[in-house]
PQR file with spaces between the fields and no chain letter, atoms N, CA, C, O and H, PARSE charges and radii, in Angstrom:
ATOM       1  N    MET     1     -70.428  -72.268   76.456 -0.4000 1.5000
ATOM       2  CA   MET     1     -68.973  -72.196   76.541 -0.0000 2.0000
ATOM       3  C    MET     1     -68.354  -72.498   77.652  0.5500 1.7000
ATOM       4  O    MET     1     -68.636  -71.779   78.611 -0.5500 1.4000
ATOM       5  N    GLU     2     -67.504  -73.443   77.843 -0.4000 1.5000
ATOM       6  CA   GLU     2     -66.663  -74.163   79.095 -0.0000 2.0000
ATOM       7  C    GLU     2     -65.432  -72.733   79.178  0.5500 1.7000
ATOM       8  O    GLU     2     -64.804  -72.064   78.356 -0.5500 1.4000
ATOM       9  H    GLU     2     -67.275  -74.027   77.065  0.4000 1.0000
ATOM      10  N    GLN     3     -65.581  -72.792   80.799 -0.4000 1.5000
ATOM      11  CA   GLN     3     -64.415  -71.802   80.958 -0.0000 2.0000
ATOM      12  C    GLN     3     -63.542  -72.689   81.617  0.5500 1.7000
ATOM      13  O    GLN     3     -63.974  -73.633   82.279 -0.5500 1.4000
ATOM      14  H    GLN     3     -66.090  -73.335   81.467  0.4000 1.0000
ATOM      15  N    ASN     4     -62.268  -72.436   81.473 -0.4000 1.5000
ATOM      16  CA   ASN     4     -60.754  -73.282   81.933 -0.0000 2.0000
ATOM      17  C    ASN     4     -60.684  -72.844   83.168  0.5500 1.7000
ATOM      18  O    ASN     4     -60.482  -71.650   83.392 -0.5500 1.4000
ATOM      19  H    ASN     4     -61.917  -71.669   80.935  0.4000 1.0000
ATOM      20  N    LYS     5     -60.850  -73.806   84.209 -0.4000 1.5000
ATOM      21  CA   LYS     5     -60.560  -73.647   85.626 -0.0000 2.0000
ATOM      22  C    LYS     5     -59.100  -74.111   86.194  0.5500 1.7000
ATOM      23  O    LYS     5     -58.528  -75.109   85.755 -0.5500 1.4000
ATOM      24  H    LYS     5     -61.014  -74.775   84.027  0.4000 1.0000
ATOM      25  N    GLY     6     -58.741  -73.555   86.877 -0.4000 1.5000
ATOM      26  CA   GLY     6     -57.576  -74.441   87.239 -0.0000 2.0000
ATOM      27  C    GLY     6     -56.178  -73.459   86.658  0.5500 1.7000
ATOM      28  O    GLY     6     -55.093  -73.507   87.237 -0.5500 1.4000
ATOM      29  H    GLY     6     -59.206  -72.744   87.234  0.4000 1.0000
ATOM      30  N    ILE     7     -56.394  -72.700   85.590 -0.4000 1.5000
ATOM      31  CA   ILE     7     -55.128  -72.042   85.072 -0.0000 2.0000
ATOM      32  C    ILE     7     -54.787  -71.249   85.324  0.5500 1.7000
ATOM      33  O    ILE     7     -55.259  -70.316   84.675 -0.5500 1.4000
ATOM      34  H    ILE     7     -57.275  -72.660   85.119  0.4000 1.0000
ATOM      35  N    GLU     8     -53.816  -70.877   86.319 -0.4000 1.5000
ATOM      36  CA   GLU     8     -53.191  -69.796   86.876 -0.0000 2.0000
ATOM      37  C    GLU     8     -51.946  -69.455   86.342  0.5500 1.7000
ATOM      38  O    GLU     8     -51.111  -70.256   85.920 -0.5500 1.4000
ATOM      39  H    GLU     8     -53.432  -71.635   86.847  0.4000 1.0000
ATOM      40  N    ARG     9     -51.829  -67.959   86.381 -0.4000 1.5000
ATOM      41  CA   ARG     9     -50.392  -67.691   86.137 -0.0000 2.0000
ATOM      42  C    ARG     9     -49.854  -66.978   87.108  0.5500 1.7000
ATOM      43  O    ARG     9     -50.274  -65.879   87.472 -0.5500 1.4000
ATOM      44  H    ARG     9     -52.507  -67.308   86.724  0.4000 1.0000
ATOM      45  N    SER    10     -48.954  -67.537   87.545 -0.4000 1.5000
ATOM      46  CA   SER    10     -48.181  -66.973   88.776 -0.0000 2.0000
ATOM      47  C    SER    10     -47.599  -65.426   88.431  0.5500 1.7000
ATOM      48  O    SER    10     -46.969  -65.221   87.393 -0.5500 1.4000
ATOM      49  H    SER    10     -48.612  -68.429   87.249  0.4000 1.0000
ATOM      50  N    ILE    11     -47.831  -64.538   89.249 -0.4000 1.5000
ATOM      51  CA   ILE    11     -47.335  -63.284   88.901 -0.0000 2.0000
ATOM      52  C    ILE    11     -46.684  -62.737   90.159  0.5500 1.7000
ATOM      53  O    ILE    11     -47.278  -62.645   91.233 -0.5500 1.4000
ATOM      54  H    ILE    11     -48.342  -64.705   90.092  0.4000 1.0000
ATOM      55  N    LYS    12     -45.274  -62.338   89.927 -0.4000 1.5000
ATOM      56  CA   LYS    12     -44.517  -61.643   90.773 -0.0000 2.0000
ATOM      57  C    LYS    12     -44.472  -60.149   90.466  0.5500 1.7000
ATOM      58  O    LYS    12     -44.137  -59.772   89.343 -0.5500 1.4000
ATOM      59  H    LYS    12     -44.792  -62.413   89.055  0.4000 1.0000
ATOM      60  N    ILE    13     -44.801  -59.279   91.439 -0.4000 1.5000
ATOM      61  CA   ILE    13     -44.596  -57.974   91.549 -0.0000 2.0000
ATOM      62  C    ILE    13     -43.383  -57.587   92.116  0.5500 1.7000
ATOM      63  O    ILE    13     -42.974  -58.141   93.136 -0.5500 1.4000
ATOM      64  H    ILE    13     -45.073  -59.585   92.351  0.4000 1.0000
ATOM      65  N    PHE    14     -42.683  -56.578   91.491 -0.4000 1.5000
ATOM      66  CA   PHE    14     -41.674  -56.324   92.136 -0.0000 2.0000
ATOM      67  C    PHE    14     -41.764  -54.530   92.344  0.5500 1.7000
ATOM      68  O    PHE    14     -42.595  -53.892   91.696 -0.5500 1.4000
ATOM      69  H    PHE    14     -43.015  -56.128   90.662  0.4000 1.0000
ATOM      70  N    ALA    15     -40.812  -53.845   93.314 -0.4000 1.5000
ATOM      71  CA   ALA    15     -41.079  -52.475   93.448 -0.0000 2.0000
ATOM      72  C    ALA    15     -41.013  -51.553   92.423  0.5500 1.7000
ATOM      73  O    ALA    15     -41.652  -50.504   92.336 -0.5500 1.4000
ATOM      74  H    ALA    15     -40.137  -54.363   93.840  0.4000 1.0000
ATOM      75  N    ALA    16     -39.939  -52.153   91.402 -0.4000 1.5000
ATOM      76  CA   ALA    16     -39.593  -51.655   90.117 -0.0000 2.0000
ATOM      77  C    ALA    16     -40.649  -51.363   89.280  0.5500 1.7000
ATOM      78  O    ALA    16     -40.858  -50.231   88.843 -0.5500 1.4000
ATOM      79  H    ALA    16     -39.420  -53.005   91.473  0.4000 1.0000
ATOM      80  N    ASP    17     -41.356  -52.379   89.024 -0.4000 1.5000
ATOM      81  CA   ASP    17     -42.406  -52.557   88.283 -0.0000 2.0000
ATOM      82  C    ASP    17     -43.338  -51.539   88.548  0.5500 1.7000
ATOM      83  O    ASP    17     -43.726  -50.850   87.604 -0.5500 1.4000
ATOM      84  H    ASP    17     -41.186  -53.298   89.378  0.4000 1.0000
ATOM      85  N    ARG    18     -43.817  -51.306   89.842 -0.4000 1.5000
ATOM      86  CA   ARG    18     -44.700  -50.263   90.005 -0.0000 2.0000
ATOM      87  C    ARG    18     -44.259  -48.906   89.684  0.5500 1.7000
ATOM      88  O    ARG    18     -45.065  -48.060   89.296 -0.5500 1.4000
ATOM      89  H    ARG    18     -43.502  -51.865   90.609  0.4000 1.0000
ATOM      90  N    ARG    19     -42.813  -48.626   89.854 -0.4000 1.5000
ATOM      91  CA   ARG    19     -42.236  -47.194   89.624 -0.0000 2.0000
ATOM      92  C    ARG    19     -42.426  -47.117   88.143  0.5500 1.7000
ATOM      93  O    ARG    19     -43.112  -46.194   87.703 -0.5500 1.4000
ATOM      94  H    ARG    19     -42.158  -49.314   90.169  0.4000 1.0000
ATOM      95  N    LEU    20     -41.983  -47.838   87.465 -0.4000 1.5000
ATOM      96  CA   LEU    20     -41.942  -48.025   86.048 -0.0000 2.0000
ATOM      97  C    LEU    20     -43.669  -47.831   85.352  0.5500 1.7000
ATOM      98  O    LEU    20     -43.871  -47.165   84.337 -0.5500 1.4000
ATOM      99  H    LEU    20     -41.426  -48.587   87.823  0.4000 1.0000
ATOM     100  N    THR    21     -44.673  -48.474   86.046 -0.4000 1.5000
ATOM     101  CA   THR    21     -46.021  -48.382   85.543 -0.0000 2.0000
ATOM     102  C    THR    21     -46.213  -46.797   85.864  0.5500 1.7000
ATOM     103  O    THR    21     -46.517  -46.082   84.910 -0.5500 1.4000
ATOM     104  H    THR    21     -44.509  -49.015   86.871  0.4000 1.0000
ATOM     105  N    MET    22     -46.054  -46.205   87.148 -0.4000 1.5000
ATOM     106  CA   MET    22     -46.249  -44.482   87.344 -0.0000 2.0000
ATOM     107  C    MET    22     -45.580  -43.668   86.412  0.5500 1.7000
ATOM     108  O    MET    22     -46.016  -42.601   85.980 -0.5500 1.4000
ATOM     109  H    MET    22     -45.807  -46.787   87.923  0.4000 1.0000
ATOM     110  N    HIS    23     -44.421  -44.240   86.085 -0.4000 1.5000
ATOM     111  CA   HIS    23     -43.433  -43.203   85.191 -0.0000 2.0000
ATOM     112  C    HIS    23     -44.426  -43.068   83.763  0.5500 1.7000
ATOM     113  O    HIS    23     -44.794  -42.002   83.269 -0.5500 1.4000
ATOM     114  H    HIS    23     -44.067  -45.106   86.436  0.4000 1.0000
ATOM     115  N    LEU    24     -44.716  -44.315   83.303 -0.4000 1.5000
ATOM     116  CA   LEU    24     -45.209  -44.434   82.085 -0.0000 2.0000
ATOM     117  C    LEU    24     -46.433  -43.989   82.313  0.5500 1.7000
ATOM     118  O    LEU    24     -46.633  -43.279   81.327 -0.5500 1.4000
ATOM     119  H    LEU    24     -44.417  -45.181   83.705  0.4000 1.0000
ATOM     120  N    ALA    25     -47.591  -43.933   83.117 -0.4000 1.5000
ATOM     121  CA   ALA    25     -48.595  -43.268   83.476 -0.0000 2.0000
ATOM     122  C    ALA    25     -48.787  -41.629   83.331  0.5500 1.7000
ATOM     123  O    ALA    25     -49.705  -40.922   82.915 -0.5500 1.4000
ATOM     124  H    ALA    25     -47.429  -44.509   83.918  0.4000 1.0000
ATOM     125  N    GLY    26     -47.316  -41.344   83.944 -0.4000 1.5000
ATOM     126  CA   GLY    26     -47.077  -39.838   84.102 -0.0000 2.0000
ATOM     127  C    GLY    26     -46.780  -39.300   82.624  0.5500 1.7000
ATOM     128  O    GLY    26     -47.180  -38.197   82.251 -0.5500 1.4000
ATOM     129  H    GLY    26     -46.570  -41.918   84.282  0.4000 1.0000
ATOM     130  N    LEU    27     -46.120  -40.083   81.897 -0.4000 1.5000
ATOM     131  CA   LEU    27     -45.707  -39.601   80.512 -0.0000 2.0000
ATOM     132  C    LEU    27     -46.868  -39.906   79.627  0.5500 1.7000
ATOM     133  O    LEU    27     -46.929  -39.221   78.605 -0.5500 1.4000
ATOM     134  H    LEU    27     -45.795  -40.979   82.200  0.4000 1.0000
ATOM     135  N    TRP    28     -47.759  -40.756   79.804 -0.4000 1.5000
ATOM     136  CA   TRP    28     -49.051  -40.779   78.935 -0.0000 2.0000
ATOM     137  C    TRP    28     -49.598  -39.385   79.132  0.5500 1.7000
ATOM     138  O    TRP    28     -49.705  -38.518   78.264 -0.5500 1.4000
ATOM     139  H    TRP    28     -47.710  -41.312   80.634  0.4000 1.0000
ATOM     140  N    GLN    29     -49.958  -39.297   80.527 -0.4000 1.5000
ATOM     141  CA   GLN    29     -50.739  -38.117   80.898 -0.0000 2.0000
ATOM     142  C    GLN    29     -50.124  -36.646   80.355  0.5500 1.7000
ATOM     143  O    GLN    29     -50.897  -35.743   80.036 -0.5500 1.4000
ATOM     144  H    GLN    29     -49.870  -40.001   81.231  0.4000 1.0000
ATOM     145  N    GLY    30     -49.144  -36.539   80.302 -0.4000 1.5000
ATOM     146  CA   GLY    30     -48.323  -35.405   79.981 -0.0000 2.0000
ATOM     147  C    GLY    30     -48.218  -35.522   78.433  0.5500 1.7000
ATOM     148  O    GLY    30     -47.537  -34.571   78.050 -0.5500 1.4000
ATOM     149  H    GLY    30     -48.515  -37.273   80.561  0.4000 1.0000
ATOM     150  N    ALA    31     -48.634  -36.338   77.325 -0.4000 1.5000
ATOM     151  CA   ALA    31     -48.932  -36.402   75.988 -0.0000 2.0000
ATOM     152  C    ALA    31     -50.301  -35.886   75.488  0.5500 1.7000
ATOM     153  O    ALA    31     -50.592  -35.630   74.319 -0.5500 1.4000
ATOM     154  H    ALA    31     -49.188  -37.110   77.636  0.4000 1.0000
ATOM     155  N    ARG    32     -50.998  -35.790   76.454 -0.4000 1.5000
ATOM     156  CA   ARG    32     -52.494  -35.254   76.497 -0.0000 2.0000
ATOM     157  C    ARG    32     -52.245  -33.708   75.779  0.5500 1.7000
ATOM     158  O    ARG    32     -51.466  -32.813   76.107 -0.5500 1.4000
ATOM     159  H    ARG    32     -50.762  -35.998   77.403  0.4000 1.0000
ATOM     160  N    VAL    33     -53.091  -33.774   74.831 -0.4000 1.5000
ATOM     161  CA   VAL    33     -53.197  -32.126   74.138 -0.0000 2.0000
ATOM     162  C    VAL    33     -54.532  -31.627   74.885  0.5500 1.7000
ATOM     163  O    VAL    33     -55.539  -32.329   74.971 -0.5500 1.4000
ATOM     164  H    VAL    33     -53.724  -34.501   74.565  0.4000 1.0000
ATOM     165  N    GLY    34     -54.433  -30.483   75.351 -0.4000 1.5000
ATOM     166  CA   GLY    34     -55.571  -29.661   75.696 -0.0000 2.0000
ATOM     167  C    GLY    34     -56.338  -30.549   76.641  0.5500 1.7000
ATOM     168  O    GLY    34     -55.872  -31.002   77.687 -0.5500 1.4000
ATOM     169  H    GLY    34     -53.614  -29.912   75.281  0.4000 1.0000
ATOM     170  N    GLY    35     -57.756  -30.795   76.104 -0.4000 1.5000
ATOM     171  CA   GLY    35     -58.660  -31.309   76.900 -0.0000 2.0000
ATOM     172  C    GLY    35     -58.932  -32.877   76.580  0.5500 1.7000
ATOM     173  O    GLY    35     -59.706  -33.652   77.142 -0.5500 1.4000
ATOM     174  H    GLY    35     -58.134  -30.427   75.254  0.4000 1.0000
ATOM     175  N    GLU    36     -58.086  -33.080   75.543 -0.4000 1.5000
ATOM     176  CA   GLU    36     -58.280  -34.682   75.034 -0.0000 2.0000
ATOM     177  C    GLU    36     -58.330  -35.719   76.314  0.5500 1.7000
ATOM     178  O    GLU    36     -57.622  -35.724   77.321 -0.5500 1.4000
ATOM     179  H    GLU    36     -57.457  -32.450   75.086  0.4000 1.0000
ATOM     180  N    ARG    37     -59.358  -36.555   75.950 -0.4000 1.5000
ATOM     181  CA   ARG    37     -59.308  -37.897   76.805 -0.0000 2.0000
ATOM     182  C    ARG    37     -57.900  -38.968   77.065  0.5500 1.7000
ATOM     183  O    ARG    37     -57.462  -39.529   78.069 -0.5500 1.4000
ATOM     184  H    ARG    37     -59.933  -36.551   75.132  0.4000 1.0000
ATOM     185  N    CYS    38     -57.452  -38.922   75.585 -0.4000 1.5000
ATOM     186  CA   CYS    38     -56.378  -39.893   75.407 -0.0000 2.0000
ATOM     187  C    CYS    38     -55.128  -39.035   74.888  0.5500 1.7000
ATOM     188  O    CYS    38     -55.159  -37.935   74.336 -0.5500 1.4000
ATOM     189  H    CYS    38     -57.808  -38.466   74.769  0.4000 1.0000
ATOM     190  N    ALA    39     -54.168  -39.723   75.167 -0.4000 1.5000
ATOM     191  CA   ALA    39     -52.734  -39.207   74.720 -0.0000 2.0000
ATOM     192  C    ALA    39     -52.771  -39.397   73.159  0.5500 1.7000
ATOM     193  O    ALA    39     -53.601  -40.137   72.631 -0.5500 1.4000
ATOM     194  H    ALA    39     -54.143  -40.617   75.615  0.4000 1.0000
ATOM     195  N    ARG    40     -51.829  -38.690   72.448 -0.4000 1.5000
ATOM     196  CA   ARG    40     -51.361  -38.835   71.133 -0.0000 2.0000
ATOM     197  C    ARG    40     -50.297  -39.877   71.174  0.5500 1.7000
ATOM     198  O    ARG    40     -49.315  -39.680   71.890 -0.5500 1.4000
ATOM     199  H    ARG    40     -51.155  -38.089   72.877  0.4000 1.0000
ATOM     200  N    ALA    41     -50.407  -41.036   70.428 -0.4000 1.5000
ATOM     201  CA   ALA    41     -49.438  -41.950   70.516 -0.0000 2.0000
ATOM     202  C    ALA    41     -48.132  -41.627   69.929  0.5500 1.7000
ATOM     203  O    ALA    41     -47.144  -42.271   70.280 -0.5500 1.4000
ATOM     204  H    ALA    41     -51.205  -41.197   69.846  0.4000 1.0000
ATOM     205  N    ASP    42     -48.032  -40.553   68.945 -0.4000 1.5000
ATOM     206  CA   ASP    42     -47.011  -40.001   68.396 -0.0000 2.0000
ATOM     207  C    ASP    42     -46.083  -39.215   69.846  0.5500 1.7000
ATOM     208  O    ASP    42     -44.980  -39.598   70.237 -0.5500 1.4000
ATOM     209  H    ASP    42     -48.834  -40.029   68.660  0.4000 1.0000
ATOM     210  N    LEU    43     -46.803  -38.182   70.378 -0.4000 1.5000
ATOM     211  CA   LEU    43     -46.071  -37.729   71.455 -0.0000 2.0000
ATOM     212  C    LEU    43     -45.914  -38.673   72.533  0.5500 1.7000
ATOM     213  O    LEU    43     -44.943  -38.618   73.287 -0.5500 1.4000
ATOM     214  H    LEU    43     -47.698  -37.871   70.060  0.4000 1.0000
ATOM     215  N    PHE    44     -46.627  -39.351   72.615 -0.4000 1.5000
ATOM     216  CA   PHE    44     -46.142  -40.512   73.747 -0.0000 2.0000
ATOM     217  C    PHE    44     -44.805  -41.242   73.730  0.5500 1.7000
ATOM     218  O    PHE    44     -43.968  -41.297   74.631 -0.5500 1.4000
ATOM     219  H    PHE    44     -47.416  -39.395   72.002  0.4000 1.0000
ATOM     220  N    LEU    45     -44.772  -41.893   72.293 -0.4000 1.5000
ATOM     221  CA   LEU    45     -43.705  -42.587   71.855 -0.0000 2.0000
ATOM     222  C    LEU    45     -42.511  -41.601   71.974  0.5500 1.7000
ATOM     223  O    LEU    45     -41.486  -41.973   72.544 -0.5500 1.4000
ATOM     224  H    LEU    45     -45.451  -41.849   71.560  0.4000 1.0000
ATOM     225  N    ALA    46     -42.599  -40.556   71.534 -0.4000 1.5000
ATOM     226  CA   ALA    46     -41.504  -39.635   71.383 -0.0000 2.0000
ATOM     227  C    ALA    46     -41.079  -39.179   72.909  0.5500 1.7000
ATOM     228  O    ALA    46     -40.188  -38.340   73.044 -0.5500 1.4000
ATOM     229  H    ALA    46     -43.432  -40.254   71.071  0.4000 1.0000
ATOM     230  N    SER    47     -41.650  -39.675   73.904 -0.4000 1.5000
ATOM     231  CA   SER    47     -41.212  -38.936   75.333 -0.0000 2.0000
ATOM     232  C    SER    47     -40.678  -40.289   75.733  0.5500 1.7000
ATOM     233  O    SER    47     -40.139  -40.195   76.836 -0.5500 1.4000
ATOM     234  H    SER    47     -42.374  -40.356   73.795  0.4000 1.0000
ATOM     235  N    LEU    48     -40.629  -41.476   75.259 -0.4000 1.5000
ATOM     236  CA   LEU    48     -40.174  -42.630   75.944 -0.0000 2.0000
ATOM     237  C    LEU    48     -38.555  -42.366   75.516  0.5500 1.7000
ATOM     238  O    LEU    48     -38.242  -41.708   74.523 -0.5500 1.4000
ATOM     239  H    LEU    48     -41.067  -41.553   74.363  0.4000 1.0000
ATOM     240  N    SER    49     -37.678  -42.931   76.346 -0.4000 1.5000
ATOM     241  CA   SER    49     -36.529  -42.759   76.305 -0.0000 2.0000
ATOM     242  C    SER    49     -36.046  -44.271   75.502  0.5500 1.7000
ATOM     243  O    SER    49     -36.812  -45.206   75.270 -0.5500 1.4000
ATOM     244  H    SER    49     -37.931  -43.465   77.153  0.4000 1.0000
ATOM     245  N    GLU    50     -34.638  -44.217   75.176 -0.4000 1.5000
ATOM     246  CA   GLU    50     -34.445  -45.387   73.995 -0.0000 2.0000
ATOM     247  C    GLU    50     -34.288  -46.649   74.751  0.5500 1.7000
ATOM     248  O    GLU    50     -34.393  -47.727   74.164 -0.5500 1.4000
ATOM     249  H    GLU    50     -34.016  -43.458   75.364  0.4000 1.0000
ATOM     250  N    GLU    51     -34.053  -46.583   75.962 -0.4000 1.5000
ATOM     251  CA   GLU    51     -33.768  -47.498   77.129 -0.0000 2.0000
ATOM     252  C    GLU    51     -34.968  -48.524   77.180  0.5500 1.7000
ATOM     253  O    GLU    51     -34.833  -49.735   77.358 -0.5500 1.4000
ATOM     254  H    GLU    51     -33.967  -45.708   76.439  0.4000 1.0000
ATOM     255  N    LEU    52     -36.188  -47.841   76.993 -0.4000 1.5000
ATOM     256  CA   LEU    52     -37.386  -48.656   76.979 -0.0000 2.0000
ATOM     257  C    LEU    52     -37.899  -49.343   75.625  0.5500 1.7000
ATOM     258  O    LEU    52     -38.919  -50.032   75.630 -0.5500 1.4000
ATOM     259  H    LEU    52     -36.297  -46.857   76.849  0.4000 1.0000
């Protein structure tokens, strides 16, 4: 199978992107119950604000 070369997507990273990512990661970690590896989707989604 041939790979496409030369196709690049330009990505611009803004400081706010990193803050949002860190905030969401914190919420995801907080939605874990006990020793679970993954967060429960219902708890995670309930922790998100309406603005997101």
